[in-house]
C-alpha positions as protocol buffer text, in pm:
chain_id: "A"
residue {
  index: 1
  type: UNK
  ca { x: 5566 y: 2787 z: -653 }
}
residue {
  index: 2
  type: UNK
  ca { x: 5824 y: 2516 z: -679 }
}
residue {
  index: 3
  type: UNK
  ca { x: 5798 y: 2291 z: -984 }
}
residue {
  index: 4
  type: UNK
  ca { x: 5728 y: 1986 z: -764 }
}
residue {
  index: 5
  type: UNK
  ca { x: 5413 y: 2246 z: -667 }
}
residue {
  index: 6
  type: UNK
  ca { x: 5370 y: 2305 z: -1046 }
}
residue {
  index: 7
  type: UNK
  ca { x: 5356 y: 1933 z: -1159 }
}
residue {
  index: 8
  type: UNK
  ca { x: 5134 y: 1860 z: -876 }
}
residue {
  index: 9
  type: UNK
  ca { x: 4901 y: 2059 z: -1005 }
}
residue {
  index: 10
  type: UNK
  ca { x: 4916 y: 2033 z: -1352 }
}
residue {
  index: 11
  type: UNK
  ca { x: 4842 y: 1661 z: -1239 }
}
residue {
  index: 12
  type: UNK
  ca { x: 4553 y: 1747 z: -1083 }
}
residue {
  index: 13
  type: UNK
  ca { x: 4405 y: 1946 z: -1326 }
}
residue {
  index: 14
  type: UNK
  ca { x: 4473 y: 1633 z: -1576 }
}
residue {
  index: 15
  type: UNK
  ca { x: 4313 y: 1431 z: -1412 }
}
residue {
  index: 16
  type: UNK
  ca { x: 4000 y: 1642 z: -1277 }
}
residue {
  index: 17
  type: UNK
  ca { x: 3942 y: 1688 z: -1695 }
}
residue {
  index: 18
  type: UNK
  ca { x: 3752 y: 1367 z: -1798 }
}
residue {
  index: 19
  type: UNK
  ca { x: 3530 y: 1390 z: -1476 }
}
residue {
  index: 20
  type: UNK
  ca { x: 3433 y: 1787 z: -1584 }
}
residue {
  index: 21
  type: UNK
  ca { x: 3415 y: 1685 z: -1978 }
}
residue {
  index: 22
  type: UNK
  ca { x: 3140 y: 1361 z: -1834 }
}
residue {
  index: 23
  type: UNK
  ca { x: 2978 y: 1647 z: -1635 }
}
residue {
  index: 24
  type: UNK
  ca { x: 2948 y: 1890 z: -1942 }
}
residue {
  index: 25
  type: UNK
  ca { x: 2790 y: 1609 z: -2145 }
}
residue {
  index: 26
  type: UNK
  ca { x: 2547 y: 1475 z: -1880 }
}
residue {
  index: 27
  type: UNK
  ca { x: 2445 y: 1857 z: -1838 }
}
residue {
  index: 28
  type: UNK
  ca { x: 2445 y: 1918 z: -2217 }
}
residue {
  index: 29
  type: UNK
  ca { x: 2205 y: 1572 z: -2243 }
}
residue {
  index: 30
  type: UNK
  ca { x: 2011 y: 1693 z: -1956 }
}
residue {
  index: 31
  type: UNK
  ca { x: 1894 y: 2063 z: -2088 }
}
residue {
  index: 32
  type: UNK
  ca { x: 1800 y: 1969 z: -2387 }
}
residue {
  index: 33
  type: UNK
  ca { x: 1531 y: 1777 z: -2182 }
}
residue {
  index: 34
  type: UNK
  ca { x: 1496 y: 2072 z: -1972 }
}
residue {
  index: 35
  type: UNK
  ca { x: 1651 y: 1929 z: -1681 }
}
residue {
  index: 36
  type: UNK
  ca { x: 1959 y: 2033 z: -1511 }
}
residue {
  index: 37
  type: UNK
  ca { x: 2220 y: 1859 z: -1221 }
}
residue {
  index: 38
  type: UNK
  ca { x: 2209 y: 2039 z: -855 }
}
residue {
  index: 39
  type: UNK
  ca { x: 2505 y: 2042 z: -654 }
}
residue {
  index: 40
  type: UNK
  ca { x: 2375 y: 2147 z: -320 }
}
residue {
  index: 41
  type: UNK
  ca { x: 1983 y: 2017 z: -369 }
}
residue {
  index: 42
  type: UNK
  ca { x: 1703 y: 2287 z: -169 }
}
residue {
  index: 43
  type: UNK
  ca { x: 1586 y: 1992 z: -19 }
}
residue {
  index: 44
  type: UNK
  ca { x: 1925 y: 1895 z: 97 }
}
residue {
  index: 45
  type: UNK
  ca { x: 1975 y: 2283 z: 240 }
}
residue {
  index: 46
  type: UNK
  ca { x: 1645 y: 2264 z: 452 }
}
residue {
  index: 47
  type: UNK
  ca { x: 1795 y: 1981 z: 579 }
}
residue {
  index: 48
  type: UNK
  ca { x: 2060 y: 2130 z: 686 }
}
residue {
  index: 49
  type: UNK
  ca { x: 1919 y: 2425 z: 828 }
}
residue {
  index: 50
  type: UNK
  ca { x: 1670 y: 2279 z: 1032 }
}
residue {
  index: 51
  type: UNK
  ca { x: 1911 y: 2028 z: 1167 }
}
residue {
  index: 52
  type: UNK
  ca { x: 2160 y: 2362 z: 1282 }
}
residue {
  index: 53
  type: UNK
  ca { x: 1858 y: 2481 z: 1406 }
}
residue {
  index: 54
  type: UNK
  ca { x: 1769 y: 2224 z: 1639 }
}
residue {
  index: 55
  type: UNK
  ca { x: 1414 y: 2198 z: 1445 }
}
residue {
  index: 56
  type: UNK
  ca { x: 1249 y: 1927 z: 1550 }
}
residue {
  index: 57
  type: UNK
  ca { x: 902 y: 1960 z: 1370 }
}
residue {
  index: 58
  type: UNK
  ca { x: 765 y: 2063 z: 1018 }
}
residue {
  index: 59
  type: UNK
  ca { x: 457 y: 2154 z: 984 }
}
residue {
  index: 60
  type: UNK
  ca { x: 362 y: 2137 z: 604 }
}
residue {
  index: 61
  type: UNK
  ca { x: 97 y: 2301 z: 515 }
}
residue {
  index: 62
  type: UNK
  ca { x: -26 y: 2202 z: 153 }
}
residue {
  index: 63
  type: UNK
  ca { x: 156 y: 1866 z: 143 }
}
residue {
  index: 64
  type: UNK
  ca { x: -21 y: 1733 z: -172 }
}
residue {
  index: 65
  type: UNK
  ca { x: 100 y: 1370 z: -237 }
}
residue {
  index: 66
  type: UNK
  ca { x: 360 y: 1404 z: 84 }
}
residue {
  index: 67
  type: UNK
  ca { x: 671 y: 1563 z: -193 }
}
residue {
  index: 68
  type: UNK
  ca { x: 856 y: 1791 z: 73 }
}
residue {
  index: 69
  type: UNK
  ca { x: 819 y: 1569 z: 337 }
}
residue {
  index: 70
  type: UNK
  ca { x: 989 y: 1267 z: 148 }
}
residue {
  index: 71
  type: UNK
  ca { x: 1216 y: 1478 z: 3 }
}
residue {
  index: 72
  type: UNK
  ca { x: 1302 y: 1585 z: 355 }
}
residue {
  index: 73
  type: UNK
  ca { x: 1354 y: 1240 z: 480 }
}
residue {
  index: 74
  type: UNK
  ca { x: 1592 y: 1163 z: 228 }
}
residue {
  index: 75
  type: UNK
  ca { x: 1817 y: 1494 z: 255 }
}
residue {
  index: 76
  type: UNK
  ca { x: 1860 y: 1379 z: 638 }
}
residue {
  index: 77
  type: UNK
  ca { x: 1565 y: 1538 z: 790 }
}
residue {
  index: 78
  type: UNK
  ca { x: 1445 y: 1231 z: 1107 }
}
residue {
  index: 79
  type: UNK
  ca { x: 1217 y: 1458 z: 1345 }
}
residue {
  index: 80
  type: UNK
  ca { x: 834 y: 1490 z: 1371 }
}
residue {
  index: 81
  type: UNK
  ca { x: 608 y: 1628 z: 1019 }
}
residue {
  index: 82
  type: UNK
  ca { x: 297 y: 1717 z: 1015 }
}
residue {
  index: 83
  type: UNK
  ca { x: 142 y: 1778 z: 708 }
}
residue {
  index: 84
  type: UNK
  ca { x: -181 y: 1900 z: 621 }
}
residue {
  index: 85
  type: UNK
  ca { x: -375 y: 1858 z: 297 }
}
residue {
  index: 86
  type: UNK
  ca { x: -742 y: 1906 z: 246 }
}
residue {
  index: 87
  type: UNK
  ca { x: -819 y: 1700 z: -141 }
}
residue {
  index: 88
  type: UNK
  ca { x: -944 y: 1329 z: -70 }
}
residue {
  index: 89
  type: UNK
  ca { x: -802 y: 1158 z: -349 }
}
residue {
  index: 90
  type: UNK
  ca { x: -400 y: 1393 z: -293 }
}
residue {
  index: 91
  type: UNK
  ca { x: -443 y: 1351 z: 107 }
}
residue {
  index: 92
  type: UNK
  ca { x: -544 y: 948 z: 56 }
}
residue {
  index: 93
  type: UNK
  ca { x: -198 y: 921 z: -126 }
}
residue {
  index: 94
  type: UNK
  ca { x: 13 y: 1145 z: 113 }
}
residue {
  index: 95
  type: UNK
  ca { x: -157 y: 906 z: 417 }
}
residue {
  index: 96
  type: UNK
  ca { x: -47 y: 614 z: 260 }
}
residue {
  index: 97
  type: UNK
  ca { x: 317 y: 718 z: 207 }
}
residue {
  index: 98
  type: UNK
  ca { x: 293 y: 872 z: 575 }
}
residue {
  index: 99
  type: UNK
  ca { x: 174 y: 582 z: 744 }
}
residue {
  index: 100
  type: UNK
  ca { x: 525 y: 393 z: 678 }
}
residue {
  index: 101
  type: UNK
  ca { x: 664 y: 650 z: 858 }
}
residue {
  index: 102
  type: UNK
  ca { x: 595 y: 697 z: 1304 }
}
residue {
  index: 103
  type: UNK
  ca { x: 675 y: 1059 z: 1313 }
}
residue {
  index: 104
  type: UNK
  ca { x: 522 y: 1169 z: 1006 }
}
residue {
  index: 105
  type: UNK
  ca { x: 149 y: 1218 z: 1058 }
}
residue {
  index: 106
  type: UNK
  ca { x: -115 y: 1301 z: 779 }
}
residue {
  index: 107
  type: UNK
  ca { x: -419 y: 1551 z: 865 }
}
residue {
  index: 108
  type: UNK
  ca { x: -677 y: 1619 z: 614 }
}
residue {
  index: 109
  type: UNK
  ca { x: -763 y: 2015 z: 587 }
}
residue {
  index: 110
  type: UNK
  ca { x: -690 y: 2312 z: 421 }
}
residue {
  index: 111
  type: UNK
  ca { x: -519 y: 2579 z: 666 }
}
residue {
  index: 112
  type: UNK
  ca { x: -616 y: 2887 z: 642 }
}
residue {
  index: 113
  type: UNK
  ca { x: -730 y: 3203 z: 818 }
}
residue {
  index: 114
  type: UNK
  ca { x: -987 y: 3108 z: 1007 }
}
residue {
  index: 115
  type: UNK
  ca { x: -1173 y: 2710 z: 1062 }
}
residue {
  index: 116
  type: UNK
  ca { x: -1439 y: 2588 z: 894 }
}
residue {
  index: 117
  type: UNK
  ca { x: -1512 y: 2467 z: 568 }
}
residue {
  index: 118
  type: UNK
  ca { x: -1432 y: 2589 z: 189 }
}
residue {
  index: 119
  type: UNK
  ca { x: -1468 y: 2526 z: -115 }
}
residue {
  index: 120
  type: UNK
  ca { x: -1134 y: 2452 z: -284 }
}
residue {
  index: 121
  type: UNK
  ca { x: -1078 y: 2428 z: -692 }
}
residue {
  index: 122
  type: UNK
  ca { x: -966 y: 2161 z: -793 }
}
residue {
  index: 123
  type: UNK
  ca { x: -669 y: 2124 z: -1082 }
}
residue {
  index: 124
  type: UNK
  ca { x: -642 y: 1892 z: -1363 }
}
residue {
  index: 125
  type: UNK
  ca { x: -265 y: 1867 z: -1217 }
}
residue {
  index: 126
  type: UNK
  ca { x: -378 y: 1835 z: -808 }
}
residue {
  index: 127
  type: UNK
  ca { x: -153 y: 2068 z: -672 }
}
residue {
  index: 128
  type: UNK
  ca { x: -192 y: 2380 z: -836 }
}
residue {
  index: 129
  type: UNK
  ca { x: -535 y: 2346 z: -707 }
}
residue {
  index: 130
  type: UNK
  ca { x: -640 y: 2642 z: -496 }
}
residue {
  index: 131
  type: UNK
  ca { x: -871 y: 2833 z: -251 }
}
residue {
  index: 132
  type: UNK
  ca { x: -848 y: 3153 z: -498 }
}
residue {
  index: 133
  type: UNK
  ca { x: -925 y: 3154 z: -850 }
}
residue {
  index: 134
  type: UNK
  ca { x: -666 y: 3069 z: -1144 }
}
residue {
  index: 135
  type: UNK
  ca { x: -557 y: 3379 z: -1362 }
}
residue {
  index: 136
  type: UNK
  ca { x: -434 y: 3334 z: -1717 }
}
residue {
  index: 137
  type: UNK
  ca { x: -71 y: 3437 z: -1610 }
}
residue {
  index: 138
  type: UNK
  ca { x: -64 y: 3036 z: -1481 }
}
residue {
  index: 139
  type: UNK
  ca { x: -289 y: 2861 z: -1732 }
}
residue {
  index: 140
  type: UNK
  ca { x: -111 y: 3022 z: -1958 }
}
residue {
  index: 141
  type: UNK
  ca { x: 189 y: 2846 z: -1874 }
}
residue {
  index: 142
  type: UNK
  ca { x: 133 y: 2562 z: -1758 }
}
residue {
  index: 143
  type: UNK
  ca { x: -113 y: 2361 z: -1975 }
}
residue {
  index: 144
  type: UNK
  ca { x: -293 y: 2124 z: -1750 }
}
residue {
  index: 145
  type: UNK
  ca { x: -337 y: 2316 z: -1453 }
}
residue {
  index: 146
  type: UNK
  ca { x: -671 y: 2458 z: -1542 }
}
residue {
  index: 147
  type: UNK
  ca { x: -949 y: 2405 z: -1287 }
}
residue {
  index: 148
  type: UNK
  ca { x: -1197 y: 2056 z: -1363 }
}
residue {
  index: 149
  type: UNK
  ca { x: -1364 y: 2026 z: -1042 }
}
residue {
  index: 150
  type: UNK
  ca { x: -1469 y: 2212 z: -664 }
}
residue {
  index: 151
  type: UNK
  ca { x: -1459 y: 2027 z: -352 }
}
residue {
  index: 152
  type: UNK
  ca { x: -1571 y: 2074 z: -19 }
}
residue {
  index: 153
  type: UNK
  ca { x: -1332 y: 2059 z: 202 }
}
residue {
  index: 154
  type: UNK
  ca { x: -1283 y: 2173 z: 643 }
}
residue {
  index: 155
  type: UNK
  ca { x: -1028 y: 2411 z: 693 }
}
residue {
  index: 156
  type: UNK
  ca { x: -831 y: 2523 z: 1034 }
}
residue {
  index: 157
  type: UNK
  ca { x: -530 y: 2719 z: 1123 }
}
residue {
  index: 158
  type: UNK
  ca { x: -174 y: 2701 z: 1206 }
}
residue {
  index: 159
  type: UNK
  ca { x: -272 y: 2836 z: 1577 }
}
residue {
  index: 160
  type: UNK
  ca { x: -486 y: 2570 z: 1637 }
}
residue {
  index: 161
  type: UNK
  ca { x: -270 y: 2285 z: 1476 }
}
residue {
  index: 162
  type: UNK
  ca { x: -7 y: 2453 z: 1718 }
}
residue {
  index: 163
  type: UNK
  ca { x: -273 y: 2426 z: 1972 }
}
residue {
  index: 164
  type: UNK
  ca { x: -383 y: 2078 z: 1933 }
}
residue {
  index: 165
  type: UNK
  ca { x: -51 y: 1876 z: 1880 }
}
residue {
  index: 166
  type: UNK
  ca { x: 119 y: 2073 z: 2119 }
}
residue {
  index: 167
  type: UNK
  ca { x: 394 y: 2220 z: 1882 }
}
residue {
  index: 168
  type: UNK
  ca { x: 679 y: 2422 z: 2006 }
}
residue {
  index: 169
  type: UNK
  ca { x: 680 y: 2678 z: 1688 }
}
residue {
  index: 170
  type: UNK
  ca { x: 1031 y: 2785 z: 1826 }
}
residue {
  index: 171
  type: UNK
  ca { x: 1145 y: 2489 z: 1764 }
}
residue {
  index: 172
  type: UNK
  ca { x: 978 y: 2415 z: 1425 }
}
residue {
  index: 173
  type: UNK
  ca { x: 960 y: 2534 z: 1022 }
}
residue {
  index: 174
  type: UNK
  ca { x: 621 y: 2631 z: 914 }
}
residue {
  index: 175
  type: UNK
  ca { x: 644 y: 2578 z: 554 }
}
residue {
  index: 176
  type: UNK
  ca { x: 354 y: 2717 z: 349 }
}
residue {
  index: 177
  type: UNK
  ca { x: 249 y: 2547 z: -47 }
}
residue {
  index: 178
  type: UNK
  ca { x: -115 y: 2668 z: -59 }
}
residue {
  index: 179
  type: UNK
  ca { x: -109 y: 2835 z: -455 }
}
residue {
  index: 180
  type: UNK
  ca { x: -184 y: 3145 z: -333 }
}
residue {
  index: 181
  type: UNK
  ca { x: -291 y: 3151 z: 20 }
}
residue {
  index: 182
  type: UNK
  ca { x: 28 y: 3240 z: 196 }
}
residue {
  index: 183
  type: UNK
  ca { x: -105 y: 3552 z: 354 }
}
residue {
  index: 184
  type: UNK
  ca { x: -438 y: 3342 z: 496 }
}
residue {
  index: 185
  type: UNK
  ca { x: -220 y: 3100 z: 675 }
}
residue {
  index: 186
  type: UNK
  ca { x: 7 y: 3326 z: 785 }
}
residue {
  index: 187
  type: UNK
  ca { x: -298 y: 3571 z: 944 }
}
residue {
  index: 188
  type: UNK
  ca { x: -371 y: 3214 z: 1115 }
}
residue {
  index: 189
  type: UNK
  ca { x: -70 y: 3182 z: 1270 }
}
residue {
  index: 190
  type: UNK
  ca { x: -172 y: 3448 z: 1499 }
}
residue {
  index: 191
  type: UNK
  ca { x: 90 y: 3585 z: 1765 }
}
residue {
  index: 192
  type: UNK
  ca { x: 276 y: 3265 z: 1694 }
}
residue {
  index: 193
  type: UNK
  ca { x: 385 y: 3343 z: 1368 }
}
residue {
  index: 194
  type: UNK
  ca { x: 663 y: 3586 z: 1534 }
}
residue {
  index: 195
  type: UNK
  ca { x: 775 y: 3247 z: 1764 }
}
residue {
  index: 196
  type: UNK
  ca { x: 846 y: 2993 z: 1468 }
}
residue {
  index: 197
  type: UNK
  ca { x: 1229 y: 2907 z: 1388 }
}
residue {
  index: 198
  type: UNK
  ca { x: 1168 y: 2913 z: 1015 }
}
residue {
  index: 199
  type: UNK
  ca { x: 911 y: 2968 z: 761 }
}
residue {
  index: 200
  type: UNK
  ca { x: 936 y: 2835 z: 349 }
}
residue {
  index: 201
  type: UNK
  ca { x: 674 y: 2901 z: 128 }
}
residue {
  index: 202
  type: UNK
  ca { x: 611 y: 3014 z: -231 }
}
residue {
  index: 203
  type: UNK
  ca { x: 701 y: 3343 z: -374 }
}
residue {
  index: 204
  type: UNK
  ca { x: 462 y: 3488 z: -671 }
}
residue {
  index: 205
  type: UNK
  ca { x: 635 y: 3784 z: -851 }
}
residue {
  index: 206
  type: UNK
  ca { x: 284 y: 3791 z: -1037 }
}
residue {
  index: 207
  type: UNK
  ca { x: -54 y: 3649 z: -1008 }
}
residue {
  index: 208
  type: UNK
  ca { x: -119 y: 3303 z: -1084 }
}
residue {
  index: 209
  type: UNK
  ca { x: -400 y: 3307 z: -845 }
}
residue {
  index: 210
  type: UNK
  ca { x: -645 y: 3650 z: -783 }
}
residue {
  index: 211
  type: UNK
  ca { x: -605 y: 3822 z: -443 }
}
residue {
  index: 212
  type: UNK
  ca { x: -288 y: 3673 z: -375 }
}
residue {
  index: 213
  type: UNK
  ca { x: 7 y: 3850 z: -192 }
}
residue {
  index: 214
  type: UNK
  ca { x: 282 y: 3843 z: -403 }
}
residue {
  index: 215
  type: UNK
  ca { x: 697 y: 3865 z: -317 }
}
residue {
  index: 216
  type: UNK
  ca { x: 780 y: 4214 z: -222 }
}
residue {
  index: 217
  type: UNK
  ca { x: 460 y: 4185 z: 5 }
}
residue {
  index: 218
  type: UNK
  ca { x: 517 y: 3855 z: 150 }
}
residue {
  index: 219
  type: UNK
  ca { x: 894 y: 3905 z: 265 }
}
residue {
  index: 220
  type: UNK
  ca { x: 817 y: 4299 z: 361 }
}
residue {
  index: 221
  type: UNK
  ca { x: 571 y: 4098 z: 575 }
}
residue {
  index: 222
  type: UNK
  ca { x: 828 y: 3827 z: 729 }
}
residue {
  index: 223
  type: UNK
  ca { x: 1123 y: 4091 z: 769 }
}
residue {
  index: 224
  type: UNK
  ca { x: 876 y: 4407 z: 1019 }
}
residue {
  index: 225
  type: UNK
  ca { x: 833 y: 3964 z: 1179 }
}
residue {
  index: 226
  type: UNK
  ca { x: 1115 y: 3904 z: 1264 }
}
residue {
  index: 227
  type: UNK
  ca { x: 1269 y: 3649 z: 985 }
}
residue {
  index: 228
  type: UNK
  ca { x: 1568 y: 3726 z: 754 }
}
residue {
  index: 229
  type: UNK
  ca { x: 1542 y: 3549 z: 385 }
}
residue {
  index: 230
  type: UNK
  ca { x: 1811 y: 3263 z: 414 }
}
residue {
  index: 231
  type: UNK
  ca { x: 1747 y: 3144 z: 93 }
}
residue {
  index: 232
  type: UNK
  ca { x: 1574 y: 3118 z: -195 }
}
residue {
  index: 233
  type: UNK
  ca { x: 1554 y: 2833 z: -467 }
}
residue {
  index: 234
  type: UNK
  ca { x: 1364 y: 2880 z: -810 }
}
residue {
  index: 235
  type: UNK
  ca { x: 1061 y: 2725 z: -860 }
}
residue {
  index: 236
  type: UNK
  ca { x: 743 y: 2785 z: -1146 }
}
residue {
  index: 237
  type: UNK
  ca { x: 825 y: 2983 z: -1499 }
}
residue {
  index: 238
  type: UNK
  ca { x: 695 y: 3025 z: -1844 }
}
residue {
  index: 239
  type: UNK
  ca { x: 862 y: 2792 z: -2081 }
}
residue {
  index: 240
  type: UNK
  ca { x: 710 y: 3038 z: -2338 }
}
residue {
  index: 241
  type: UNK
  ca { x: 905 y: 3342 z: -2218 }
}
residue {
  index: 242
  type: UNK
  ca { x: 1156 y: 3244 z: -1942 }
}
residue {
  index: 243
  type: UNK
  ca { x: 1012 y: 3500 z: -1765 }
}
residue {
  index: 244
  type: UNK
  ca { x: 1064 y: 3311 z: -1369 }
}
residue {
  index: 245
  type: UNK
  ca { x: 699 y: 3346 z: -1201 }
}
residue {
  index: 246
  type: UNK
  ca { x: 709 y: 3202 z: -855 }
}
residue {
  index: 247
  type: UNK
  ca { x: 1030 y: 3112 z: -629 }
}
residue {
  index: 248
  type: UNK
  ca { x: 1039 y: 2909 z: -291 }
}
residue {
  index: 249
  type: UNK
  ca { x: 1194 y: 3114 z: 5 }
}
residue {
  index: 250
  type: UNK
  ca { x: 1337 y: 2990 z: 320 }
}
residue {
  index: 251
  type: UNK
  ca { x: 1374 y: 3264 z: 653 }
}
residue {
  index: 252
  type: UNK
  ca { x: 1492 y: 3206 z: 914 }
}
residue {
  index: 253
  type: UNK
  ca { x: 1475 y: 3406 z: 1261 }
}
residue {
  index: 254
  type: UNK
  ca { x: 1658 y: 3735 z: 1272 }
}
residue {
  index: 255
  type: UNK
  ca { x: 1767 y: 3603 z: 1587 }
}
residue {
  index: 256
  type: UNK
  ca { x: 1888 y: 3330 z: 1561 }
}
residue {
  index: 257
  type: UNK
  ca { x: 2059 y: 3421 z: 1199 }
}
residue {
  index: 258
  type: UNK
  ca { x: 2246 y: 3669 z: 1421 }
}
residue {
  index: 259
  type: UNK
  ca { x: 2294 y: 3406 z: 1732 }
}
residue {
  index: 260
  type: UNK
  ca { x: 2546 y: 3245 z: 1493 }
}
residue {
  index: 261
  type: UNK
  ca { x: 2714 y: 3570 z: 1336 }
}
């Protein structure tokens, strides 16, 4: 290395140090409050993947008040979103938010393995509501998530949503956030599941809801269905022990991944 290059490298290091010290101070401040800076946010990675896949629809199952769709919009995704939310209160918020977006449809329904109606357990924090009973592992790790009511809601299936809205699975991300009910949503897709471009869903390492399928079962099912695990994002953890209880997983059709290779 020439002296000139050494000098240039040293100057570069000196210029970067104030920025790194500032980032370190900010991160320390945030960590003390159980927060963090993320250089590559998960919604941005999802939006990037959707653009690479040339996906034109996101089927947002378990939308709550629209957090996932809003994050995708902020990350650059501009195509169609169909958001399904069964709870009346959460749906009201979702409907108002989606009404400002011509390419975002809100549908008040739960999604499962068969159409009809059922009772859903309503959580005090709304987003922990589930068609399944909650376990102590969940309620102990997240005080304030306990069930406080029951609401009767309509149920549809992924297959019915696809047919009713003329959705093309090959250009669609199926996103599932149903608090332990992921397997039933996949069941309701039937043979269409193997046609989706990508699937995003919550993966639990311990039973948070009675009867739910866990990480190993769901990842094995999707792999056998022709998907590759494409990305993971840390989700729900136990603040008492530091153990990760749940994460978000993105699966992309293996044939599409192999195509890029």
